[in-house]
C-alpha positions as CSV (number, residue, x, y, z in Angstrom):
1,X,10.9,28.8,-8.5
2,X,14.0,28.2,-10.6
3,X,12.7,25.2,-12.6
4,X,10.6,25.5,-15.7
5,X,7.2,24.3,-14.4
6,X,4.7,25.5,-16.9
7,X,2.3,23.2,-18.8
8,X,4.8,23.0,-21.7
9,X,7.5,21.6,-19.5
10,X,8.6,18.1,-20.6
11,X,11.5,17.2,-18.3
12,X,10.7,14.5,-15.8
13,X,10.3,15.9,-12.3
14,X,13.2,14.0,-10.9
15,X,15.6,15.6,-13.4
16,X,14.8,19.2,-12.3
17,X,15.8,21.3,-9.3
18,X,12.8,22.7,-7.5
19,X,13.7,25.8,-5.5
20,X,12.2,29.2,-4.6
21,X,13.4,32.5,-3.1
22,X,12.1,31.9,0.5
23,X,14.4,31.0,3.4
24,X,12.3,27.8,4.1
25,X,12.9,25.6,1.1
26,X,10.0,23.7,-0.5
27,X,9.6,20.1,0.7
28,X,6.7,18.9,-1.4
29,X,5.8,18.9,-5.1
30,X,2.3,18.2,-6.4
31,X,2.0,16.8,-9.9
32,X,-1.5,16.4,-11.1
33,X,-3.8,15.5,-14.1
34,X,-5.4,18.6,-15.6
35,X,-7.4,19.6,-18.7
36,X,-5.3,22.1,-20.6
37,X,-7.2,23.8,-23.3
38,X,-9.3,20.7,-24.1
39,X,-6.3,18.3,-24.0
40,X,-5.8,16.0,-21.0
41,X,-2.3,16.2,-19.5
42,X,-0.8,14.3,-16.6
43,X,2.2,15.0,-14.4
44,X,1.6,18.7,-14.6
45,X,3.1,20.7,-11.8
46,X,0.4,22.2,-9.5
47,X,2.3,23.6,-6.6
48,X,5.3,23.5,-4.4
49,X,4.7,23.3,-0.6
50,X,6.7,23.8,2.6
51,X,4.4,21.5,4.6
52,X,1.4,19.3,4.1
53,X,-1.1,18.6,7.0
54,X,-3.3,15.5,6.8
55,X,-1.5,13.5,4.3
56,X,0.5,11.5,6.9
57,X,-1.6,10.5,9.9
58,X,-1.4,7.4,12.2
59,X,-4.7,5.7,12.4
60,X,-5.8,3.1,15.1
61,X,-5.5,-0.5,14.1
62,X,-8.3,-1.6,11.7
63,X,-11.0,-3.2,13.9
64,X,-12.0,-6.8,13.1
65,X,-15.3,-7.1,11.2
66,X,-18.3,-9.5,11.7
67,X,-19.9,-11.5,9.0
68,X,-22.7,-14.0,8.9
69,X,-23.1,-16.8,6.3
70,X,-26.8,-17.1,6.2
71,X,-28.5,-20.4,5.2
72,X,-25.2,-22.2,4.8
73,X,-24.7,-25.8,3.7
74,X,-21.1,-26.4,4.6
75,X,-19.0,-28.9,2.6
76,X,-15.6,-30.4,2.6
77,X,-13.1,-29.2,5.1
78,X,-15.4,-26.5,6.4
79,X,-18.1,-29.1,7.3
80,X,-15.6,-31.3,9.1
81,X,-14.1,-28.3,10.9
82,X,-17.6,-27.3,12.2
83,X,-18.5,-30.8,13.2
84,X,-15.3,-31.1,15.3
85,X,-15.6,-27.6,16.8
86,X,-16.7,-27.7,20.5
87,X,-18.9,-24.9,21.8
88,X,-16.3,-23.7,24.2
89,X,-13.8,-23.1,21.3
90,X,-16.1,-20.6,19.5
91,X,-14.6,-17.2,19.2
92,X,-11.1,-18.4,20.3
93,X,-8.0,-19.2,18.4
94,X,-9.1,-22.8,18.4
95,X,-12.0,-21.7,16.0
96,X,-9.6,-20.0,13.6
97,X,-10.5,-20.9,10.1
98,X,-8.1,-18.8,8.0
99,X,-9.2,-17.5,4.6
100,X,-12.6,-17.9,3.0
101,X,-13.4,-16.8,-0.5
102,X,-17.0,-15.8,-1.3
103,X,-18.1,-15.9,-4.8
104,X,-21.2,-16.9,-6.9
105,X,-22.1,-19.3,-9.5
106,X,-22.7,-17.6,-12.9
107,X,-24.8,-15.9,-13.9
108,X,-24.1,-13.1,-13.1
109,X,-20.3,-12.9,-13.2
110,X,-18.8,-11.6,-9.9
111,X,-15.1,-11.8,-9.2
112,X,-15.8,-12.5,-5.5
113,X,-14.5,-11.3,-2.1
114,X,-11.7,-12.6,0.1
115,X,-12.2,-12.8,3.8
116,X,-9.0,-13.1,5.8
117,X,-7.9,-14.2,9.3
118,X,-11.4,-15.7,9.9
119,X,-12.5,-17.0,13.3
120,X,-15.8,-18.8,13.8
121,X,-17.9,-17.0,16.5
122,X,-21.1,-19.1,16.5
123,X,-23.3,-21.5,14.5
124,X,-26.9,-22.2,14.8
125,X,-29.8,-23.7,12.7
126,X,-31.3,-21.3,10.2
127,X,-34.8,-20.3,11.4
128,X,-36.5,-20.5,7.9
129,X,-34.3,-22.9,5.8
130,X,-34.3,-26.4,7.4
131,X,-31.1,-28.3,7.1
132,X,-29.0,-25.1,6.8
133,X,-27.0,-23.2,9.4
134,X,-26.1,-19.6,10.1
135,X,-22.4,-19.1,10.8
136,X,-21.1,-16.0,12.5
137,X,-17.5,-15.0,11.7
138,X,-15.0,-12.3,12.5
139,X,-12.1,-11.3,10.3
140,X,-11.3,-8.8,7.6
141,X,-12.6,-8.2,4.1
142,X,-9.5,-8.0,1.9
143,X,-9.7,-4.4,0.5
144,X,-7.3,-1.7,-0.5
145,X,-8.1,0.3,2.6
146,X,-10.8,0.3,5.3
147,X,-13.0,2.9,3.5
148,X,-13.3,0.9,0.2
149,X,-16.8,-0.1,-0.9
150,X,-17.7,-3.8,-1.5
151,X,-20.6,-3.8,-3.9
152,X,-23.2,-6.5,-3.6
153,X,-23.7,-8.3,-6.9
154,X,-27.2,-8.3,-8.4
155,X,-29.4,-11.3,-9.0
156,X,-27.3,-13.8,-6.9
157,X,-29.5,-16.4,-5.3
158,X,-26.6,-18.5,-3.9
159,X,-23.1,-17.7,-2.8
160,X,-20.3,-20.3,-3.2
161,X,-17.7,-20.6,-0.4
162,X,-14.1,-21.7,-1.1
163,X,-11.1,-22.3,1.0
164,X,-7.4,-22.4,0.1
165,X,-6.6,-23.3,-3.5
166,X,-10.3,-23.2,-4.4
167,X,-11.2,-26.1,-2.0
168,X,-15.1,-26.3,-1.9
169,X,-16.4,-25.1,1.4
170,X,-20.1,-25.3,0.5
171,X,-22.8,-22.7,-0.3
172,X,-25.0,-20.1,1.5
173,X,-28.1,-18.2,0.6
174,X,-26.7,-14.8,1.8
175,X,-23.7,-13.1,3.4
176,X,-24.1,-10.2,5.8
177,X,-21.4,-7.7,6.9
178,X,-19.3,-8.0,3.7
179,X,-21.0,-5.6,1.4
180,X,-20.8,-1.9,2.2
181,X,-20.8,1.5,0.6
182,X,-17.7,3.7,0.3
183,X,-17.0,5.0,3.8
184,X,-16.2,8.6,4.6
185,X,-12.5,9.5,4.4
186,X,-10.6,8.9,7.6
187,X,-9.1,12.3,7.2
188,X,-11.5,14.9,6.0
189,X,-9.1,17.7,4.9
190,X,-5.6,18.2,3.8
191,X,-3.9,21.6,4.2
192,X,-1.0,22.8,1.9
193,X,1.0,25.1,4.0
194,X,3.3,27.6,2.4
195,X,2.1,26.7,-1.0
196,X,3.3,28.2,-4.3
197,X,0.5,27.4,-6.8
198,X,1.1,27.1,-10.5
199,X,-1.4,28.2,-13.1
200,X,-3.6,25.0,-13.0
201,X,-4.0,25.3,-9.2
202,X,-4.5,29.1,-9.5
203,X,-7.4,28.3,-11.9
204,X,-9.0,26.1,-9.2
205,X,-8.5,28.8,-6.6
206,X,-10.2,31.3,-8.9
207,X,-13.3,29.0,-8.7
208,X,-13.5,29.2,-4.9
209,X,-17.1,30.3,-3.9
210,X,-18.6,28.6,-6.9
211,X,-21.0,26.0,-5.5
212,X,-22.6,24.9,-8.8
213,X,-21.7,21.5,-10.2
214,X,-19.5,23.1,-12.7
215,X,-17.8,25.2,-10.0
216,X,-17.1,22.2,-7.8
217,X,-15.7,20.3,-10.9
218,X,-13.3,23.2,-11.5
219,X,-12.1,23.0,-7.9
220,X,-11.3,19.3,-8.1
221,X,-7.7,18.3,-7.6
222,X,-5.9,15.0,-8.1
223,X,-2.2,14.8,-7.6
224,X,0.7,12.6,-6.8
225,X,3.1,13.8,-4.1
226,X,6.8,14.1,-4.5
227,X,9.4,14.8,-1.8
228,X,12.0,17.5,-2.5
229,X,15.5,16.9,-1.2
230,X,18.0,19.5,0.0
231,X,19.5,19.8,-3.5
232,X,16.0,20.5,-5.0
233,X,15.6,17.1,-6.6
234,X,12.2,15.4,-6.4
235,X,11.3,11.8,-5.9
236,X,7.8,10.3,-5.8
237,X,6.4,9.2,-2.4
238,X,4.9,6.0,-3.7
239,X,1.3,5.7,-2.6
240,X,0.9,9.3,-1.5
241,X,-2.0,11.0,-3.3
242,X,-4.1,14.1,-2.9
243,X,-7.6,14.0,-4.2
244,X,-10.5,16.2,-3.3
245,X,-12.0,19.6,-3.7
246,X,-10.2,22.9,-3.1
247,X,-12.2,24.6,-0.3
248,X,-10.2,27.7,0.9
249,X,-7.1,29.7,0.6
250,X,-5.4,32.4,2.7
251,X,-2.0,34.1,2.8
252,X,0.6,31.9,4.6
253,X,2.8,33.0,7.4
254,X,5.7,30.9,6.0
255,X,6.6,33.5,3.3
256,X,5.4,36.4,1.3
257,X,3.5,35.3,-1.9
258,X,2.8,31.8,-0.5
259,X,-0.7,30.5,0.4
260,X,-2.2,28.0,2.8
261,X,-4.7,26.0,0.8
262,X,-7.4,23.7,2.3
263,X,-8.5,20.7,0.3
264,X,-11.6,18.7,1.3
265,X,-10.2,15.2,0.9
266,X,-12.0,12.3,-0.6
267,X,-9.0,9.8,-0.2
268,X,-9.3,6.7,1.7
269,X,-6.6,6.2,4.4
270,X,-3.6,8.5,4.9
271,X,0.0,7.2,5.0
272,X,1.7,6.7,8.4
273,X,3.7,9.5,9.9
274,X,6.7,7.2,10.1
275,X,7.3,7.8,6.4
276,X,8.4,11.3,7.2
277,X,11.3,10.0,9.3
278,X,12.2,7.6,6.5
279,X,12.3,10.4,3.9
280,X,14.7,12.4,6.1
281,X,17.3,9.6,5.5
282,X,17.3,10.6,1.9
283,X,16.9,14.4,2.3
284,X,20.6,15.1,1.9
285,X,21.5,12.1,-0.3
286,X,21.4,8.4,-0.1
287,X,21.8,6.9,3.4
288,X,25.5,6.0,4.2
289,X,24.7,3.5,6.9
290,X,23.3,0.1,6.6
291,X,20.4,-1.3,8.6
292,X,18.7,2.0,9.4
293,X,15.5,0.3,8.6
294,X,16.0,-2.4,11.2
295,X,14.2,-0.4,14.0
296,X,11.0,-0.1,12.1
297,X,8.0,-2.4,12.2
298,X,6.7,-4.3,9.3
299,X,4.6,-1.6,7.7
300,X,7.3,1.0,7.8
301,X,9.9,-1.5,6.6
302,X,7.6,-1.9,3.6
303,X,7.6,1.9,3.1
304,X,11.4,2.0,3.5
305,X,11.7,-0.3,0.5
306,X,9.2,1.9,-1.4
307,X,11.3,5.0,-0.6
308,X,14.4,3.1,-1.8
309,X,12.6,2.2,-5.0
310,X,11.6,5.8,-5.6
311,X,15.3,6.9,-5.1
312,X,16.7,4.0,-7.2
313,X,19.6,5.1,-9.4
314,X,19.5,3.7,-12.8
315,X,22.9,2.1,-13.7
316,X,24.2,-0.8,-15.5
317,X,24.0,-4.2,-13.7
318,X,27.3,-5.4,-12.2
319,X,28.5,-8.5,-14.0
320,X,27.5,-12.1,-13.4
321,X,29.6,-13.9,-10.8
322,X,29.8,-11.2,-8.2
323,X,29.5,-12.2,-4.5
324,X,27.1,-10.2,-2.3
325,X,26.8,-10.3,1.5
326,X,23.4,-10.2,3.1
327,X,23.3,-9.1,6.7
328,X,20.6,-11.4,8.1
329,X,20.6,-10.2,11.7
330,X,17.3,-8.3,11.3
331,X,15.4,-10.5,8.8
332,X,12.6,-11.2,11.2
333,X,9.9,-10.8,8.6
334,X,9.5,-10.8,4.8
335,X,9.7,-7.0,4.7
336,X,13.1,-7.2,6.5
337,X,14.3,-9.6,3.9
338,X,13.5,-7.1,1.1
339,X,15.3,-4.3,2.9
340,X,18.3,-6.5,3.6
341,X,18.7,-7.9,0.0
342,X,18.3,-4.4,-1.3
343,X,21.3,-3.3,0.7
344,X,23.3,-6.4,0.0
345,X,23.0,-5.8,-3.8
346,X,22.9,-2.0,-4.0
347,X,24.3,-0.7,-0.7
348,X,22.8,1.4,2.1
349,X,19.3,2.5,1.1
350,X,19.4,0.1,-1.9
351,X,16.4,-1.5,-3.5
352,X,16.0,-5.0,-4.9
353,X,12.3,-5.7,-4.6
354,X,9.5,-5.0,-2.1
355,X,7.2,-8.0,-2.9
356,X,7.6,-11.3,-4.6
357,X,6.7,-10.1,-8.1
358,X,9.2,-7.2,-7.7
359,X,11.9,-9.5,-6.4
360,X,11.4,-11.7,-9.5
361,X,11.7,-8.6,-11.8
362,X,14.9,-7.6,-10.0
363,X,16.4,-11.0,-10.4
364,X,15.6,-10.8,-14.2
365,X,18.2,-7.9,-14.5
366,X,18.4,-4.1,-14.7
367,X,18.2,-3.6,-10.9
368,X,21.9,-3.7,-10.1
369,X,22.9,-7.4,-10.3
370,X,23.1,-9.8,-13.2
371,X,22.6,-13.5,-12.5
372,X,24.2,-15.9,-11.8
373,X,25.7,-14.4,-8.6
374,X,26.6,-15.6,-5.2
375,X,24.7,-14.5,-2.1
376,X,26.4,-15.1,1.3
377,X,23.5,-14.9,3.9
378,X,25.1,-14.1,7.2
379,X,23.1,-14.9,10.4
380,X,20.6,-16.9,8.4
381,X,19.4,-18.6,11.7
382,X,17.2,-15.5,12.2
383,X,15.3,-16.1,9.0
384,X,15.2,-19.9,9.8
385,X,13.4,-19.0,13.0
386,X,11.0,-16.3,11.7
387,X,10.3,-17.1,8.0
388,X,8.4,-20.3,8.6
389,X,5.2,-21.8,7.3
390,X,2.3,-20.0,9.1
391,X,-0.5,-17.5,8.5
392,X,0.6,-14.0,7.9
393,X,-1.9,-11.8,9.8
394,X,-0.3,-8.7,8.6
395,X,-0.7,-9.5,4.9
396,X,-3.8,-11.7,5.4
397,X,-2.4,-14.8,3.7
398,X,0.1,-17.7,3.9
399,X,3.5,-16.5,5.0
400,X,6.4,-16.4,2.7
401,X,8.9,-18.9,4.0
402,X,12.7,-19.0,3.9
403,X,12.4,-22.2,1.9
404,X,10.3,-20.5,-0.7
405,X,12.8,-17.6,-1.0
406,X,15.7,-19.9,-1.3
407,X,14.0,-21.9,-4.1
408,X,13.0,-18.7,-5.9
409,X,16.6,-17.4,-5.8
410,X,18.0,-20.8,-6.9
411,X,15.7,-20.8,-9.9
412,X,17.3,-17.6,-10.9
413,X,20.8,-19.1,-10.6
414,X,21.7,-17.5,-7.3
415,X,24.2,-19.5,-5.4
416,X,23.3,-19.2,-1.8
417,X,25.7,-19.6,1.1
418,X,23.8,-19.8,4.4
419,X,26.0,-18.9,7.4
């Protein structure tokens, strides 16, 4: 490879050109955390790869979970809801409760667990605690991914239930279905195909066959994944990580001197395969056409904005008072709004936030536009129809409304012209 990639290299990866002598150019760069002669170092090049199997995989939708509030004494809105709930409504949309926050009275301290998109399935008197009920629910524990553990707190004799904005929902003696161990990875192995290892990875490959604890530790790998464009530049694939134990290595058919390396993965969920198509739009430079994101669903629109963030060009803000045109034809969800305002401010493939906190940061400057500015929102009727007060089952929480976005923009001195 033509770039300086040894442990002493200090140039950021996105300022180098990553190439090699093989006809098939490298597509992926792994930057990891390694122990170099007793000194911990991060962002150390581990390898270039032509392909990676197992990092991008489409999983089936996450199944709904079942919980039971055991020995529950409902209060407030929850008590009223259960009193009014007819038996025939149980398990239907008419028994939809929304979000429930499960916490505990101190001691001990426990931050609690959110349950989202909750539906009441059944309620019945508790068999051993007179005056209390057991309530069966379905919904989702709000976790980073479906494999994440939820640890039961110790010494808790009573759980506290809360609704939106901390509204008291009562108490219960126990909660089942919420607490769980870390689940097995959804993808058990990742294969680095056509891999050109650097010295830190070669050290791990030298430890293959060592099954002692020390040997397994030497074979551990933890790396962030970068996509390499046609010109050899690299950009981080935000959220793409490789973590596990190097298990095998063999010569690769992709090119002489390259290896196929198998890693036993301990990561949670892979990223969706649609990200690969999104990355192709940046492979030969920034996209030249607007609204290429419009055909994607909500999850991939979110990743589109993430790829735009990773490819963001650092340049001075345009001066205050500039007028920007937002194409609102495809703003059917909050992710579409982030994609659309990114392109309104910074052109095709542009970034201007991918969540509310990030949007607030962008409006504060250094992301392409200086406030005050004028935003002409074309076809705003689409957002009027879709960005309405409701429950967002994709994000498990209250939906972000058009009214909220307009107020947020106005607070940052953005003059909005809805058309």
